[in-house]
VEXFI-8845 format. One record per residue: x, y, z of N, C-alpha, C in turn; residue number from 0. Coordinates in nm, 3 decimals, padded with zeros to 5 digits, m for minus. Example, Ala and Ser with C-alpha at 12.3 -4.5 7.8 and 13.67 -1.06 7.14 Angstrom:
2
((01.319,m00.569,00.780),(01.230,m00.450,00.780),(01.320,m00.330,00.780),0)
((01.285,m00.225,00.708),(01.367,m00.106,00.714),(01.290,00.003,00.787),1)
//
This chain:
113
((01.662,03.664,m01.810),(01.607,03.694,m01.683),(01.597,03.565,m01.601),0)
((01.610,03.537,m01.486),(01.591,03.402,m01.429),(01.452,03.396,m01.376),1)
((01.404,03.272,m01.375),(01.276,03.281,m01.311),(01.268,03.293,m01.166),2)
((01.154,03.316,m01.098),(01.147,03.328,m00.945),(01.120,03.196,m00.908),3)
((01.178,03.170,m00.773),(01.183,03.028,m00.723),(01.087,03.039,m00.596),4)
((01.000,02.949,m00.577),(00.925,02.928,m00.463),(00.905,02.791,m00.399),5)
((00.890,02.796,m00.252),(00.878,02.684,m00.194),(00.701,02.678,m00.142),6)
((00.623,02.580,m00.193),(00.500,02.572,m00.150),(00.451,02.454,m00.118),7)
((00.383,02.432,m00.027),(00.307,02.308,00.015),(00.203,02.261,m00.079),8)
((00.180,02.145,m00.108),(00.092,02.085,m00.204),(m00.056,02.128,m00.147),9)
((m00.083,02.129,m00.032),(m00.217,02.167,00.028),(m00.260,02.310,00.009),10)
((m00.134,02.418,m00.003),(m00.186,02.548,m00.031),(m00.173,02.586,m00.186),11)
((m00.178,02.482,m00.273),(m00.190,02.520,m00.415),(m00.323,02.566,m00.432),12)
((m00.350,02.645,m00.536),(m00.491,02.643,m00.594),(m00.535,02.563,m00.654),13)
((m00.672,02.538,m00.722),(m00.714,02.433,m00.756),(m00.644,02.414,m00.914),14)
((m00.648,02.556,m00.954),(m00.588,02.534,m01.118),(m00.456,02.490,m01.088),15)
((m00.379,02.546,m01.020),(m00.213,02.486,m00.991),(m00.214,02.331,m00.985),16)
((m00.307,02.277,m00.919),(m00.286,02.136,m00.903),(m00.362,02.085,m01.027),17)
((m00.443,02.101,m01.084),(m00.489,02.058,m01.217),(m00.386,02.076,m01.337),18)
((m00.301,02.196,m01.326),(m00.196,02.202,m01.413),(m00.079,02.098,m01.384),19)
((m00.054,02.071,m01.262),(00.050,01.955,m01.199),(m00.010,01.845,m01.275),20)
((m00.151,01.797,m01.258),(m00.181,01.683,m01.345),(m00.189,01.661,m01.475),21)
((m00.179,01.802,m01.546),(m00.160,01.788,m01.701),(m00.007,01.769,m01.715),22)
((00.082,01.845,m01.635),(00.220,01.817,m01.660),(00.292,01.671,m01.618),23)
((00.224,01.626,m01.536),(00.250,01.491,m01.481),(00.141,01.387,m01.518),24)
((00.098,01.355,m01.635),(m00.030,01.292,m01.645),(m00.011,01.147,m01.612),25)
((00.117,01.078,m01.586),(00.142,00.938,m01.528),(00.173,00.932,m01.384),26)
((00.143,01.069,m01.323),(00.167,01.091,m01.193),(00.297,01.129,m01.173),27)
((00.320,01.209,m01.049),(00.463,01.254,m00.998),(00.525,01.175,m00.890),28)
((00.486,01.069,m00.868),(00.558,00.995,m00.760),(00.674,00.969,m00.798),29)
((00.722,00.926,m00.942),(00.867,00.894,m00.975),(00.936,01.023,m00.985),30)
((00.868,01.161,m00.975),(00.940,01.260,m00.978),(00.985,01.341,m00.836),31)
((00.966,01.278,m00.753),(00.983,01.332,m00.627),(01.107,01.318,m00.604),32)
((01.146,01.414,m00.499),(01.299,01.446,m00.467),(01.286,01.462,m00.289),33)
((01.386,01.370,m00.234),(01.390,01.398,m00.100),(01.492,01.492,m00.046),34)
((01.428,01.576,00.027),(01.508,01.695,00.081),(01.531,01.693,00.215),35)
((01.645,01.701,00.281),(01.679,01.698,00.437),(01.680,01.847,00.488),36)
((01.600,01.915,00.593),(01.595,02.025,00.634),(01.688,02.031,00.730),37)
((01.731,02.171,00.749),(01.830,02.192,00.888),(01.792,02.115,01.001),38)
((01.687,02.086,01.025),(01.610,02.033,01.164),(01.625,01.877,01.149),39)
((01.670,01.814,01.040),(01.681,01.665,01.028),(01.559,01.598,00.972),40)
((01.452,01.683,00.933),(01.335,01.619,00.884),(01.365,01.600,00.742),41)
((01.314,01.490,00.700),(01.313,01.458,00.542),(01.194,01.484,00.478),42)
((01.188,01.584,00.383),(01.078,01.607,00.330),(01.070,01.530,00.162),43)
((00.940,01.525,00.102),(00.945,01.472,m00.013),(00.889,01.600,m00.094),44)
((00.949,01.637,m00.195),(00.927,01.743,m00.271),(00.932,01.721,m00.442),45)
((00.834,01.805,m00.507),(00.831,01.768,m00.653),(00.880,01.936,m00.715),46)
((00.979,01.916,m00.782),(00.980,02.026,m00.892),(00.914,02.039,m01.002),47)
((00.869,02.155,m00.996),(00.746,02.181,m01.074),(00.774,02.308,m01.160),48)
((00.802,02.328,m01.263),(00.847,02.451,m01.344),(00.702,02.515,m01.429),49)
((00.685,02.638,m01.405),(00.566,02.705,m01.495),(00.648,02.798,m01.576),50)
((00.590,02.886,m01.634),(00.646,02.999,m01.736),(00.689,03.100,m01.635),51)
((00.654,03.122,m01.537),(00.702,03.228,m01.459),(00.792,03.205,m01.328),52)
((00.753,03.074,m01.274),(00.824,03.032,m01.140),(00.879,02.887,m01.126),53)
((00.977,02.865,m01.056),(01.001,02.733,m01.019),(00.954,02.697,m00.938),54)
((00.851,02.610,m00.900),(00.788,02.558,m00.768),(00.889,02.428,m00.729),55)
((00.920,02.430,m00.561),(00.953,02.331,m00.498),(00.834,02.306,m00.395),56)
((00.749,02.182,m00.459),(00.598,02.171,m00.390),(00.651,02.052,m00.284),57)
((00.622,02.105,m00.162),(00.631,02.014,m00.055),(00.501,01.912,m00.070),58)
((00.530,01.771,m00.064),(00.430,01.665,m00.078),(00.424,01.580,00.051),59)
((00.297,01.576,00.107),(00.308,01.511,00.237),(00.254,01.364,00.191),60)
((00.329,01.268,00.238),(00.320,01.116,00.187),(00.243,01.087,00.311),61)
((00.127,01.019,00.301),(00.060,00.952,00.409),(00.098,00.811,00.434),62)
((00.164,00.783,00.552),(00.205,00.665,00.574),(00.099,00.577,00.622),63)
((00.068,00.461,00.589),(m00.036,00.363,00.631),(m00.013,00.342,00.757),64)
((m00.113,00.310,00.852),(m00.106,00.298,00.986),(m00.091,00.138,01.012),65)
((00.013,00.105,01.070),(00.031,m00.058,01.097),(m00.062,m00.105,01.150),66)
((m00.145,m00.214,01.147),(m00.235,m00.283,01.227),(m00.166,m00.377,01.299),67)
((m00.204,m00.401,01.439),(m00.145,m00.491,01.536),(m00.164,m00.642,01.488),68)
((m00.043,m00.687,01.490),(m00.049,m00.837,01.468),(m00.130,m00.916,01.568),69)
((m00.219,m00.980,01.502),(m00.325,m01.076,01.574),(m00.266,m01.181,01.633),70)
((m00.291,m01.214,01.767),(m00.236,m01.308,01.825),(m00.309,m01.436,01.803),71)
((m00.241,m01.556,01.808),(m00.288,m01.675,01.759),(m00.418,m01.726,01.828),72)
((m00.462,m01.679,01.962),(m00.578,m01.692,02.022),(m00.700,m01.613,01.971),73)
((m00.662,m01.496,01.937),(m00.753,m01.398,01.864),(m00.814,m01.448,01.738),74)
((m00.711,m01.506,01.662),(m00.750,m01.542,01.529),(m00.831,m01.638,01.537),75)
((m00.830,m01.772,01.618),(m00.922,m01.854,01.644),(m01.081,m01.804,01.676),76)
((m01.060,m01.704,01.747),(m01.201,m01.641,01.819),(m01.277,m01.602,01.679),77)
((m01.212,m01.563,01.581),(m01.293,m01.489,01.468),(m01.370,m01.603,01.385),78)
((m01.381,m01.721,01.367),(m01.455,m01.793,01.346),(m01.555,m01.861,01.411),79)
((m01.666,m01.890,01.371),(m01.781,m01.966,01.453),(m01.776,m02.080,01.421),80)
((m01.780,m02.177,01.542),(m01.793,m02.295,01.532),(m01.964,m02.348,01.520),81)
((m01.994,m02.437,01.462),(m02.127,m02.488,01.431),(m02.182,m02.523,01.582),82)
((m02.315,m02.452,01.595),(m02.355,m02.474,01.742),(m02.389,m02.612,01.792),83)
((m02.420,m02.729,01.701),(m02.443,m02.832,01.723),(m02.293,m02.938,01.752),84)
((m02.185,m02.881,01.728),(m02.055,m02.957,01.741),(m01.995,m02.938,01.870),85)
((m01.917,m03.017,01.905),(m01.826,m02.993,02.012),(m01.680,m02.987,01.973),86)
((m01.588,m02.933,02.045),(m01.452,m02.912,02.004),(m01.401,m03.042,01.960),87)
((m01.421,m03.165,02.027),(m01.359,m03.286,02.001),(m01.410,m03.328,01.872),88)
((m01.543,m03.305,01.838),(m01.580,m03.364,01.685),(m01.523,m03.283,01.589),89)
((m01.484,m03.157,01.607),(m01.433,m03.080,01.502),(m01.287,m03.143,01.463),90)
((m01.218,m03.205,01.551),(m01.069,m03.271,01.524),(m01.097,m03.402,01.468),91)
((m01.194,m03.485,01.475),(m01.221,m03.608,01.428),(m01.263,m03.589,01.275),92)
((m01.284,m03.479,01.202),(m01.304,m03.490,01.080),(m01.197,m03.507,00.987),93)
((m01.123,m03.582,00.996),(m01.001,m03.608,00.918),(m01.032,m03.685,00.774),94)
((m01.136,m03.765,00.781),(m01.186,m03.821,00.662),(m01.197,m03.758,00.536),95)
((m01.205,m03.629,00.570),(m01.243,m03.562,00.422),(m01.120,m03.525,00.331),96)
((m01.009,m03.559,00.389),(m00.888,m03.529,00.297),(m00.867,m03.647,00.207),97)
((m00.961,m03.747,00.223),(m00.945,m03.868,00.138),(m01.026,m03.857,m00.003),98)
((m01.115,m03.753,00.019),(m01.204,m03.734,m00.114),(m01.106,m03.654,m00.218),99)
((m01.017,m03.598,m00.199),(m00.951,m03.518,m00.297),(m00.832,m03.608,m00.338),100)
((m00.815,m03.716,m00.283),(m00.699,m03.799,m00.318),(m00.690,m03.851,m00.472),101)
((m00.805,m03.879,m00.515),(m00.845,m03.927,m00.660),(m00.836,m03.819,m00.761),102)
((m00.837,m03.698,m00.729),(m00.810,m03.583,m00.824),(m00.648,m03.538,m00.845),103)
((m00.586,m03.586,m00.760),(m00.443,m03.547,m00.781),(m00.373,m03.667,m00.825),104)
((m00.281,m03.633,m00.921),(m00.203,m03.717,m01.001),(m00.089,m03.786,m00.902),105)
((m00.084,m03.905,m00.893),(00.019,m03.967,m00.803),(00.145,m03.987,m00.853),106)
((00.254,m04.006,m00.780),(00.382,m04.009,m00.828),(00.414,m04.146,m00.919),107)
((00.307,m04.245,m00.900),(00.329,m04.373,m00.968),(00.288,m04.337,m01.114),108)
((00.175,m04.236,m01.139),(00.136,m04.223,m01.286),(00.260,m04.167,m01.362),109)
((00.360,m04.088,m01.305),(00.469,m04.006,m01.350),(00.561,m04.122,m01.421),110)
((00.569,m04.236,m01.370),(00.674,m04.299,m01.407),(00.645,m04.375,m01.544),111)
((00.712,m04.315,m01.650),(00.712,m04.403,m01.806),(00.828,m04.433,m01.831),112)
//
């Protein structure tokens, strides 16, 4: 006698069925998903899950992450606050700080042996 076959959405499974899927796929079911193309052209991700009585094709709804809009360069600079006591031209003259780190880095002359 062959098993009954059923198609069901993951959202429509009972709590007990969801718990059983977790027990049957302890490392997760993401690697066990199958892509199925419907007659309307839609592609579904589904999990073939077999119980004692039924072979289920469980439709899984993958949540696609929403793309964040790319920040424009002008917007990026506005995210940082400038100290109130400094003007824009004073910020550009602060190149002397780069010399503080020069002693910590090995120079090319040290590598010559």
